[in-house]
Structure formats: C-alpha cells, structure tokens
C-alpha positions as CSV (number, residue, x, y, z in Angstrom):
1,M,-45.9,29.8,30.8
2,E,-46.5,28.9,26.9
3,R,-50.4,29.0,26.4
4,R,-52.1,26.8,23.4
5,P,-54.1,29.2,21.4
6,R,-57.7,29.1,21.6
7,V,-60.3,31.4,20.6
8,W,-64.2,31.1,21.3
9,W,-67.3,33.5,20.2
10,R,-70.7,33.6,21.5
11,E,-73.5,32.1,19.7
12,A,-77.3,32.0,20.2
13,D,-77.0,28.8,22.5
14,G,-73.8,29.4,24.2
15,W,-69.9,29.7,23.5
16,R,-68.5,27.8,20.3
17,A,-64.7,26.8,20.3
18,G,-62.8,27.4,17.4
19,D,-60.6,24.6,17.6
20,G,-63.8,22.2,18.5
21,G,-62.8,22.2,22.3
22,G,-64.6,22.8,25.5
23,P,-66.2,25.9,26.4
24,P,-64.3,29.0,27.7
25,P,-62.8,28.9,31.3
26,G,-65.5,30.1,33.8
27,A,-64.0,33.8,34.8
28,V,-65.0,34.8,31.1
29,A,-68.0,32.4,30.3
30,S,-70.1,33.7,32.6
31,L,-69.6,37.6,31.4
32,P,-72.8,38.9,29.8
33,G,-74.0,38.9,26.3
34,W,-72.4,41.8,25.0
35,V,-68.7,39.9,25.1
36,L,-68.7,38.7,21.8
37,A,-65.5,36.7,21.4
38,L,-62.3,35.7,23.9
39,S,-58.6,34.8,23.0
40,I,-55.8,33.1,24.6
41,D,-52.8,32.5,23.4
42,E,-48.7,33.2,24.2
43,A,-49.1,37.1,24.8
44,G,-52.0,37.0,27.1
45,C,-56.0,36.7,26.7
46,G,-58.6,38.9,25.6
47,V,-62.1,39.9,25.4
48,Y,-64.2,41.3,22.5
49,W,-67.3,43.5,23.2
50,Q,-70.0,45.6,22.2
51,E,-68.8,48.6,23.4
52,A,-72.5,50.4,23.5
53,A,-72.3,48.5,26.9
54,G,-70.7,51.1,28.4
55,P,-68.2,51.9,31.2
56,E,-69.6,49.0,33.6
57,A,-68.4,46.7,31.0
58,V,-64.8,47.7,31.1
59,A,-65.0,47.1,34.9
60,A,-66.9,43.5,34.7
61,I,-64.1,42.4,32.0
62,A,-61.0,43.6,33.4
63,D,-62.4,41.5,36.7
64,A,-62.9,38.6,34.6
65,L,-59.6,39.0,32.8
66,R,-57.8,39.0,36.4
67,A,-59.4,35.8,37.2
68,W,-58.8,33.9,33.9
69,R,-54.8,35.1,34.3
70,D,-54.6,33.6,37.9
71,A,-56.7,30.5,36.9
72,E,-54.0,30.0,34.3
73,D,-50.8,30.6,36.0
74,G,-52.0,29.8,39.5
75,T,-50.8,33.3,41.0
76,P,-53.5,35.5,42.6
77,R,-52.1,39.1,42.2
78,G,-55.0,40.9,43.8
79,D,-55.7,44.3,42.0
80,V,-52.5,44.5,39.9
81,P,-53.4,44.7,36.5
C-alpha cells in the first residue's frame, strides 16, 4: 500500500501536522505526553518519544503502532509485530 508521507509533532495545545493537515490517527494521537512526534511514509510508521518514559512506554507504543497499521491497511494481525 502506498502511503502519503506525513509527520506530526506535539505542541503545548496538541498535535501539529507538518503539511498543515489534520490530526494524527486516533490510535497514536491518544498516546501520553512523552510521545514527541509521529510519522508515516512508504516504509512504515514511527513514534518518537522521550526514553525516560520507561519500559511501559515501549509496550504502549507497540500497541498503538499495531492499531495504526491495522487501520491503514484494514488487516488486523493480532500480536504479529
């Protein structure tokens, strides 16, 4: 699936889209404040966070990325990374 490259970063009042577009997908937009930026392109999607958030942050990010991936291609994959 071809994805249009997009990037969002967190500001004090919420998310800002790099291209002036809308908010990021709900699966990742609801991640806590330690998430600093989000991106998507042809190769995949990514989350950039403050590593001081701890190991629980990685699990929350992984869950959000799976939900985002599934929403993008419409194919739920359960626990497959």
